[in-house]
C-alpha positions in Angstrom: 70.9 67.7 158.8 71.6 67.4 155.2 74.9 66.4 153.8 76.4 68.8 151.4 77.9 67.6 148.2 81.6 68.1 147.6 82.2 70.7 145.0 85.3 72.7 144.1 83.5 76.0 145.0 82.7 75.3 148.6 85.8 73.2 149.3 84.0 70.7 151.4 85.0 67.1 151.6 88.2 67.5 153.5 88.8 68.2 157.2 89.1 71.7 158.5 92.8 72.5 158.8 94.3 72.9 162.3 94.7 76.5 163.5 98.5 76.2 163.5 98.5 75.1 159.8 96.0 77.9 158.8 98.0 80.6 160.6 101.2 79.4 159.0 99.6 79.5 155.6 98.2 83.0 156.0 101.6 84.3 157.4 103.6 82.8 154.6 101.3 84.5 152.0 101.5 87.9 153.7 105.2 88.1 154.2 107.5 88.7 151.2 109.6 85.8 150.1 112.5 85.1 152.3 115.6 86.7 151.1 118.9 84.9 151.1 121.5 85.7 153.7 123.7 87.5 151.2 120.7 89.6 150.0 119.9 90.6 153.6 123.5 91.5 154.2 123.7 93.6 151.0 120.4 95.4 151.8 121.6 96.2 155.3 124.9 97.6 153.9 123.0 99.7 151.3 120.7 101.1 154.1 123.7 101.9 156.3 125.5 103.7 153.4 122.3 105.7 152.6 122.0 106.7 156.3 125.7 107.6 156.5 125.4 109.8 153.3 122.3 111.5 154.6 123.9 112.2 157.9 127.0 113.6 156.2 124.9 115.9 154.0 123.0 117.1 157.1 126.2 117.9 158.9 127.6 119.7 155.8 124.4 121.8 155.8 123.1 120.7 152.4 119.7 122.3 152.0 118.0 119.1 150.8 119.2 117.1 153.8 118.1 119.6 156.4 114.9 119.2 158.4 112.3 121.9 158.1 113.5 123.7 161.3 117.0 124.3 159.7 115.9 125.1 156.1 116.1 128.5 154.3 118.5 131.3 153.8 117.4 133.1 157.0 118.2 130.1 159.1 121.6 129.6 157.4 122.3 133.3 158.1 121.4 132.8 161.8 123.6 129.6 162.1 126.5 131.5 160.6 125.9 134.5 162.8 125.8 132.4 166.0 128.8 130.3 164.9 130.9 133.4 164.2 130.8 134.5 167.9 131.6 133.0 171.3 129.1 132.8 174.1 129.3 131.9 177.7 126.2 129.7 177.2 128.2 127.2 175.1 130.6 126.7 178.0 127.9 126.5 180.6 127.9 122.6 180.8 131.7 122.6 181.4 131.3 125.4 184.0 128.5 123.5 185.8 130.7 120.4 186.1 133.5 122.6 187.5 131.0 124.1 190.0 129.9 120.6 191.0 133.5 119.7 191.9 133.9 122.9 193.8 130.8 122.2 195.9 132.2 118.8 196.9 135.0 120.6 198.8 133.9 120.9 202.4 134.8 124.6 202.7 131.7 126.8 202.8 133.5 129.8 201.4 134.5 127.8 198.3 131.0 126.4 198.0 129.4 129.8 198.2 131.9 131.1 195.6 131.1 128.2 193.2 127.4 128.8 193.5 127.8 132.5 192.9 129.8 131.7 189.8 127.0 129.4 188.6 124.2 131.8 189.1 126.1 134.7 187.6 126.9 132.6 184.5 123.3 131.6 184.3 122.2 135.3 184.5 124.8 136.4 182.0 123.8 133.5 179.6 120.1 134.4 179.8 120.8 138.1 179.2 123.1 137.3 176.3 120.5 134.9 174.8 117.8 137.6 175.1 120.0 140.2 173.4 121.2 137.7 170.8 117.6 136.8 170.0 116.5 140.4 169.5 119.6 141.3 167.4 119.2 138.2 165.1 115.5 138.8 164.6 116.2 142.5 163.7 119.0 141.4 161.2 116.8 138.7 159.6 113.9 141.1 159.1 116.3 143.6 157.5 118.2 141.1 155.3 115.4 138.8 154.4 112.2 140.9 154.1 110.3 138.1 152.2 111.0 135.4 154.8 109.3 134.9 158.1 111.4 135.9 161.1 109.2 133.8 163.4 111.3 131.6 165.7 114.7 132.7 164.5 115.5 134.4 167.8 114.8 131.1 169.8 116.7 129.2 167.1 119.7 131.5 167.5 119.6 131.3 171.3 119.3 127.5 171.4 122.2 127.1 168.9 124.3 129.4 171.0 123.8 127.2 174.1 125.2 124.2 172.4 128.9 123.5 172.5 130.5 124.4 169.1 131.7 120.8 168.4 128.2 119.3 169.1 126.2 121.7 166.9 124.3 120.2 164.0 124.6 121.1 161.2 128.3 121.7 161.8 129.5 125.3 161.9 130.4 126.6 158.4 132.3 129.7 159.6 135.2 130.4 161.8 134.9 132.3 165.1 135.3 136.0 164.4 134.2 135.8 160.8 132.3 138.9 159.5 128.7 137.9 158.7 126.7 140.3 156.7 
């Protein structure tokens, strides 16, 4: 074997660094410089504020803050239409919890009555959702001829199944409001 001469280009003439040292050197060059504790705290606070503002804009129904699924005049109309009416589907969760408590009672008549209430509410909610879907689709086609009515029926039905307080974006109209 021949000995190579030490030159600045090939960096010979010194021992190969240990793996731990080489990994630490490569990690430190990849990562950004360590921020101070106060910088990290300020950055975290700014991120939290931006997230809070974006959430508030989404709940207000600002068009720029809405996801694709909720954007557009047709979807806003559907949200307002659904929010202006009551539906048994929005109370379904509460009804199911009530039925659950009734089925705990060891009386077969009460249990049968509770199950009948549950199935009749399910049937009524399904029929109401189907009719709502058709009605909303027809209204959107008439009111917004240039916008696609694809998916608005399902959008309306799914929104009608959520409890009013838990709907996002938050309802913009009162129950019973006239939506044209």
